[in-house]
C-alpha positions in Angstrom: 45.2 6.0 -37.4 44.4 8.1 -40.5 47.4 10.0 -41.8 47.1 13.8 -42.0 49.5 16.4 -43.4 50.1 20.0 -42.5 51.7 22.0 -45.4 53.0 25.6 -45.0 53.4 28.2 -47.6 57.1 28.2 -47.0 57.3 24.6 -48.3 57.5 22.9 -44.9 55.4 19.8 -44.5 54.5 17.9 -41.3 53.1 14.4 -41.2 50.9 13.4 -38.4 47.6 11.7 -37.5 44.1 13.0 -38.2 42.6 14.5 -35.0 39.0 15.6 -35.8 37.0 15.5 -38.9 38.3 14.1 -42.2 38.9 16.6 -45.0 41.0 19.5 -46.0 41.1 23.1 -44.7 43.1 26.2 -45.5 43.9 29.1 -43.2 46.6 31.3 -41.6 48.5 29.1 -39.2 49.1 30.7 -35.8 50.1 29.5 -32.3 48.5 29.9 -28.9 50.6 29.6 -25.8 47.8 28.9 -23.3 48.2 25.8 -21.1 44.4 25.4 -20.8 41.4 26.9 -22.5 41.2 25.0 -25.8 37.5 25.0 -25.7 37.3 28.8 -25.5 39.9 29.1 -28.2 37.9 26.9 -30.6 34.8 28.9 -30.1 36.3 32.4 -30.2 35.1 34.1 -33.4 38.4 36.1 -33.5 40.0 32.9 -34.9 37.9 32.8 -38.0 40.2 32.2 -41.0 43.0 30.7 -38.9 44.4 27.3 -38.1 45.4 27.2 -34.5 48.4 25.3 -33.1 48.4 24.8 -29.3 52.0 25.0 -28.0 51.3 23.2 -24.7 51.9 19.5 -25.4 48.7 17.9 -24.1 45.2 18.9 -25.1 41.8 17.5 -24.2 42.6 16.5 -20.6 39.5 17.9 -19.1 37.2 17.2 -22.0 34.4 19.5 -23.3 31.4 21.0 -21.4 28.5 23.1 -22.6 29.2 26.0 -20.2 32.6 27.2 -21.4 31.8 27.9 -25.1 32.4 31.5 -26.2 30.1 31.4 -29.2 27.4 29.3 -30.7 29.8 27.3 -32.8 33.6 26.7 -33.2 35.2 29.2 -35.6 38.8 27.9 -36.1 39.5 26.6 -39.6 41.7 23.8 -38.2 43.3 22.6 -35.0 46.9 21.4 -34.3 48.0 19.5 -31.2 51.0 17.5 -30.1 49.4 14.9 -27.9 45.6 14.5 -27.6 44.0 13.1 -24.5 41.2 10.6 -25.5 40.1 9.8 -21.9 39.4 13.2 -20.1 38.9 13.5 -16.4 36.8 16.4 -15.1 33.4 16.5 -13.3 32.0 19.0 -15.8 33.1 17.1 -18.9 30.3 15.8 -21.2 32.3 15.0 -24.3 35.9 14.4 -25.5 37.8 17.0 -27.5 38.0 14.5 -30.4 34.3 13.9 -30.4 33.6 17.7 -30.3 35.9 18.3 -33.3 34.3 15.5 -35.3 30.8 16.6 -34.4 31.6 20.2 -35.5 33.5 19.1 -38.6 36.8 20.7 -37.5 39.8 19.2 -39.3 42.8 18.7 -37.1 46.2 17.0 -36.9 48.1 15.6 -34.0 51.5 14.0 -33.4 53.6 16.7 -35.1 56.4 18.6 -33.5 54.5 21.7 -32.4 57.7 23.3 -31.0 59.3 23.2 -34.5 56.2 24.6 -36.0 56.1 27.5 -33.5 59.8 28.3 -34.2 59.0 28.5 -37.9 56.1 30.9 -37.3 58.2 33.0 -34.9 61.1 33.2 -37.4 59.1 33.6 -40.7 55.8 35.0 -39.4 52.2 33.6 -39.6 51.5 32.2 -43.0 48.9 30.3 -45.0 48.7 26.6 -44.5 46.7 23.5 -45.3 45.7 20.5 -43.2 44.5 17.5 -45.2 43.6 13.9 -44.7 42.6 13.6 -48.4 45.4 14.9 -50.5 48.8 13.1 -50.0 50.6 14.9 -52.8 52.9 17.1 -50.8 53.7 19.5 -53.7 50.0 20.0 -54.3 49.4 20.8 -50.6 52.2 23.4 -50.5 50.9 25.0 -53.7 47.4 25.2 -52.1 48.9 27.0 -49.1 50.8 29.4 -51.3 47.8 30.3 -53.4 45.4 30.7 -50.5 44.3 34.3 -49.7 45.7 35.9 -46.6 43.8 37.8 -43.9 44.8 41.3 -45.1 41.9 43.0 -46.9 39.4 40.2 -46.0 36.2 41.2 -44.2 35.7 38.2 -41.8 33.5 40.2 -39.5 30.5 39.8 -41.7 30.8 36.0 -41.4 30.7 35.9 -37.5 28.5 38.8 -36.5 24.9 38.2 -35.3 22.1 38.4 -37.9 19.8 40.5 -35.8 19.8 42.4 -32.5 19.3 40.6 -29.2 19.4 41.3 -25.5 21.8 39.7 -23.0 21.1 39.2 -19.3 23.4 36.3 -18.2 26.0 37.1 -15.5 29.3 35.4 -14.5 29.5 31.7 -13.6 28.7 30.6 -10.0 29.7 27.1 -8.7 26.3 26.5 -7.2 24.1 27.6 -10.2 26.2 28.1 -13.4 25.4 31.3 -15.2 22.6 33.1 -13.5 20.2 35.5 -15.2 20.2 39.1 -14.0 17.9 39.3 -11.0 17.7 43.1 -10.6 17.3 46.0 -13.0 20.5 47.3 -14.5 21.5 50.9 -14.1 23.4 51.4 -17.4 22.1 50.8 -20.9 24.8 49.6 -23.3 24.7 48.9 -27.0 27.4 46.4 -27.9 28.6 46.1 -31.5 29.1 42.4 -32.4 32.2 42.1 -34.6 32.6 38.6 -33.2 31.7 39.1 -29.6 32.6 36.5 -26.9 29.9 35.5 -24.4 32.2 36.2 -21.4 32.5 39.8 -22.4 28.7 40.1 -22.3 28.6 38.4 -18.9 31.2 40.8 -17.5 29.2 43.8 -18.8 26.0 42.4 -17.2 27.9 41.6 -14.0 29.1 45.2 -13.9 25.5 46.5 -14.0 24.9 46.9 -17.7 21.6 46.2 -19.6 23.2 45.0 -22.8 21.7 45.1 -26.3 23.8 43.4 -28.9 23.6 44.7 -32.5 25.1 43.4 -35.8 28.4 44.9 -37.0 26.8 47.0 -39.8 24.2 48.7 -37.6 24.0 52.4 -38.5 25.2 54.9 -35.9 21.8 56.6 -36.0 20.1 53.4 -34.9 22.4 53.1 -32.0 21.8 56.7 -30.8 18.0 56.2 -31.2 18.3 53.5 -28.5 19.6 56.2 -26.1 22.3 54.2 -24.5 24.5 55.3 -21.7 27.5 53.8 -23.4 28.7 51.9 -26.5 30.8 48.8 -26.5 33.0 47.6 -29.4 33.8 43.9 -29.4 36.6 41.6 -30.5 36.5 40.0 -33.9 38.6 38.4 -36.6 40.9 39.6 -39.3 42.0 43.0 -40.7 40.3 46.1 -39.2 40.9 48.0 -42.4 38.7 45.5 -44.2 35.7 46.6 -42.2 35.2 50.2 -43.4 31.5 50.4 -42.5 32.4 49.8 -38.9 35.0 52.6 -38.9 32.5 55.0 -40.5 29.7 54.2 -38.0 32.0 54.5 -35.0 33.4 57.8 -36.2 29.8 59.1 -36.0 29.5 58.0 -32.4 32.7 59.5 -31.1 31.9 62.2 -28.6 28.2 61.2 -28.5 28.5 58.5 -25.8 31.2 56.9 -23.7 32.9 54.1 -25.7 34.9 51.0 -24.6 36.6 48.8 -27.2 38.3 45.4 -26.9 40.7 43.9 -29.4 39.3 44.4 -32.9 37.0 47.1 -31.3 40.1 48.8 -30.1 41.6 48.8 -33.6 38.4 50.0 -35.3 38.1 52.8 -32.7 41.6 53.8 -33.5 40.9 53.9 -37.2 37.7 56.0 -36.5 39.9 58.5 -34.7 42.1 58.8 -37.7 44.8 56.3 -36.7 46.4 53.4 -38.6 46.9 49.7 -37.9 49.5 47.2 -39.2 49.9 43.4 -39.2 52.2 41.9 -36.6 54.7 39.3 -37.7 53.2 36.4 -35.7 50.7 38.1 -33.4 49.9 37.6 -29.7 47.9 34.6 -28.7 47.8 33.1 -25.3 47.0 33.7 -21.6 50.4 34.8 -20.4 51.1 38.2 -22.0 52.5 40.8 -19.6 51.0 44.3 -20.0 51.7 47.4 -17.9 48.9 49.8 -17.1 50.7 53.2 -17.5 48.0 55.0 -15.5 48.7 53.0 -12.4 52.1 51.4 -13.0 50.8 48.0 -12.3 51.7 45.0 -14.4 48.9 42.5 -15.3 49.1 39.1 -17.0 46.6 39.1 -19.9 44.8 36.9 -22.4 45.4 37.9 -26.0 44.4 37.0 -29.5 45.3 39.4 -32.2 47.4 39.6 -35.3 47.2 43.4 -36.0 48.2 46.3 -33.8 47.6 50.1 -33.7 50.4 52.5 -34.9 50.8 54.7 -31.9 52.4 57.5 -33.9 49.3 57.8 -36.0 47.3 59.0 -33.0 49.7 61.6 -31.5 47.9 64.5 -30.1 44.6 62.6 -30.2 44.9 59.7 -27.8 47.4 58.6 -25.2 48.8 55.1 -24.7 47.5 53.7 -21.4 48.8 50.1 -21.7 51.9 48.6 -23.3 53.0 45.0 -24.0 56.2 44.3 -22.0 57.4 41.7 -24.5 57.5 43.9 -27.6 56.4 47.3 -26.5 53.4 47.4 -28.8 50.3 49.3 -27.9 47.8 47.5 -25.6 45.5 50.3 -24.6 44.5 53.9 -25.6 42.4 56.7 -24.1 41.2 59.9 -25.8 42.7 63.0 -24.4 39.4 64.8 -24.0 36.5 62.6 -24.9 35.1 59.7 -22.8 36.5 56.7 -24.7 39.1 54.1 -24.1 40.1 50.7 -25.5 42.5 47.8 -24.9 44.0 45.3 -27.4 43.8 42.3 -25.0 40.9 40.4 -23.4 39.9 41.4 -19.8 37.0 38.9 -19.8 39.7 36.2 -19.2 38.2 33.4 -21.1 40.6 31.7 -21.1 43.1 33.5 -19.1 43.8 35.3 -15.8 41.4 37.8 -14.2 44.0 40.6 -13.6 42.2 43.0 -16.1 38.6 42.7 -15.0 38.8 46.2 -13.5 38.4 47.6 -17.0 34.6 46.8 -17.0 34.3 48.9 -13.8 36.3 51.6 -15.5 33.7 51.7 -18.3 30.8 51.8 -15.8 32.5 54.7 -13.9 32.9 56.5 -17.2 29.2 56.2 -18.0 28.3 57.4 -14.5 30.4 60.5 -14.9 28.8 61.3 -18.2 25.2 60.6 -17.4 
C-alpha cells in the first residue's frame, strides 16, 4: 500500500493509505454524514473546492454505476474514507469505487480515524487541508494547507456551470427502464440557471411537468425573459454566494417578473438579490439526515443537505418570511416572499442521495406557476 498523508491547517496530520489517484490536492476539508450516496457526493458540483470525509465507516460496498452520477464528472478535490470496500456487491455495479477514483484522478486517503477528524472539524470548523501521496515532509504539508486560499470570496460557480444552454427531458428513474425521456408535452416552460445543477433536480422538474431549458450562470436576465418562461429555477452550486455578483444582479432583475424557485446556492443568491445577507457556517450541513420543519404545515422532514453558508434571517425582515428551519441549529432552511411569487430552500428536495420527504416542493413550484399564468 502507498502511504498517504492528510494535513490540516491547524497542524494536525493523519497518516493512512492512498485510496484513488496518486498526487496531491488542496481544499477545504468537510464531513458528510450520509451512510450511502458516495457516488452522488463525488459528482455533486457543490463540492468543488472541498475535500470530503465520509463519516460512515465503510464506503464502496455497492460499487459504481453510470445511472447515479449527478454531473458529467466528479467535482470533489479529494476523498477521505475509513474502510474502503474493494469487492462491491450490487446488481447495478459496473466498477469499483477505487477504480472510479483512479480513472477520474481523484486523490484520496483511507485508513485514518474519520471520527477524530470529524471532531476536529466540529470543534474548530471547516479548514483548508492537503492530501498527498508525494510529499512526506509533514511541516511542508501543514504549511501548504495554511497558505491555501479558502472558499470565502472565490467564484467557483464559473468552473462548474455549463458552457452553453441546453434542454432537459429526462424524468425520474424507473426500475424497468431507467431514466425515461418525456413522452408528452410539458405544460410549464422553465428556465433553470446552472450554478452547479444536479441531474436529479432536472429530473424532478421534468417529472413535475416542466419543459426545462438550462442556461449558464452568467446568462443576462433579459435573455431569460425573452424565452417567455412560466417560471425560473435557481440551482445549487459551490462556494460563497457573495463571490457571484453577476448572478445576484441578474436575479434581482427577474424578481417579480416570473415565479422563482431556488435550491441551496440558488436560495442564497435569491436572498442576496432581495437585499439580504449570508454568512459562513462553522462546519456546514452535509448529509442525508438533517431534520427540517416546514413552518407552513408544522411537519418535520428529514432532508439531504450540502452547504457551508447560510442566510441571515434578520437581513430580510419585512421582505421574506422564514418557511423552514433546521431543528439542529435553528438556521434558516427556507424563505418565501411576502407578496411576490418566489420561494427557496437551503436543502436538497431532489434527494440524491437522501430521503424523499421534500419532493412536494417541486409541486409547490408548479402550483405557483399555474396560479401566475
